[in-house]
C-alpha positions in Angstrom: 1.2 166.9 143.0 3.2 169.5 141.7 2.2 168.2 137.9 -1.5 167.5 139.2 -1.7 171.3 140.0 0.0 172.1 136.9 -2.6 170.5 134.9 -5.8 171.8 136.7 -3.9 175.6 136.0 -4.3 174.6 132.1 -7.4 172.8 132.4 -8.5 175.8 134.4 -7.6 178.1 131.3 -9.0 176.6 128.6 -11.9 176.3 130.6 -12.8 179.9 131.3 -11.8 180.5 127.3 -14.6 178.5 125.9 -16.9 179.9 128.8 -16.0 183.3 128.0 -16.6 182.4 123.8 -19.8 180.3 125.3 -20.9 183.8 126.3 -20.6 184.8 122.5 -22.3 182.1 120.9 -25.5 183.9 120.9 -24.0 187.9 120.0 -24.6 188.3 116.3 -21.6 191.0 116.3 -18.9 189.1 118.7 -19.8 186.0 117.9 -18.8 186.1 114.5 -15.3 186.5 115.1 -15.6 183.0 116.7 -13.7 180.2 114.4 -15.0 176.6 114.0 -12.7 175.4 116.8 -14.3 177.9 118.6 -18.1 177.4 118.4 -17.3 173.5 118.6 -15.8 173.7 122.3 -18.3 176.7 123.3 -20.8 174.9 122.7 -19.9 172.6 125.7 -20.4 174.8 128.4 -24.1 176.7 127.2 -24.8 175.1 130.0 -22.4 174.4 133.5 -20.9 171.2 134.5 -21.9 169.5 137.5 -19.8 170.0 140.4 -18.9 166.3 139.6 -18.2 166.3 136.4 -15.7 169.1 136.8 -14.3 167.6 139.8 -13.7 164.8 137.7 -12.4 167.3 134.8 -9.6 168.5 137.2 -8.6 165.3 138.4 -9.0 162.8 135.5 -5.0 161.9 135.5 -2.2 163.9 133.6 -0.5 160.8 132.8 -2.8 159.4 130.2 -2.5 158.9 127.0 -5.9 161.1 126.0 -2.7 164.4 127.2 -2.7 166.9 130.2 -3.9 169.2 128.2 -7.4 168.8 126.8 -10.6 171.0 126.2 -13.3 170.1 128.8 -15.4 169.1 124.9 -13.2 166.3 124.2 -13.2 164.6 127.7 -16.9 165.5 127.8 -16.8 163.2 124.8 -14.6 160.8 126.0 -16.1 159.7 129.3 -19.6 159.9 127.6 -18.5 157.5 124.6 -19.4 159.7 121.5 -17.8 162.1 119.1 -14.8 161.6 117.5 -13.8 159.0 120.1 -16.3 156.5 118.6 -14.7 156.3 115.7 -11.4 154.5 117.4 -11.3 150.7 117.5 -10.8 149.0 120.4 -7.3 148.6 121.9 -6.3 151.2 119.6 -4.5 153.2 122.4 -3.6 150.8 124.3 0.6 151.2 123.5 0.5 154.5 123.8 -1.2 154.5 127.0 1.6 152.1 128.3 
């Protein structure tokens, strides 16, 4: 339980940082200071996720191969099978997941 609480704390912190960055994307003055990494993951939060998506993101097992500390955008791509996740070979992560 303690590990899960720590994971949720880290994920909320990352989520809120990306959410603040998402507000800056449309600002021509402040938005130009965002690096490409911040722009990429802020774009996932231009529209808030549903409560169910938020719940699944926070309860996604911290012991999985994908790691306990992950951006919402990576999680969203993984669950919806898009982005860099689709470049993985089938079962290429099986050994590290064990």
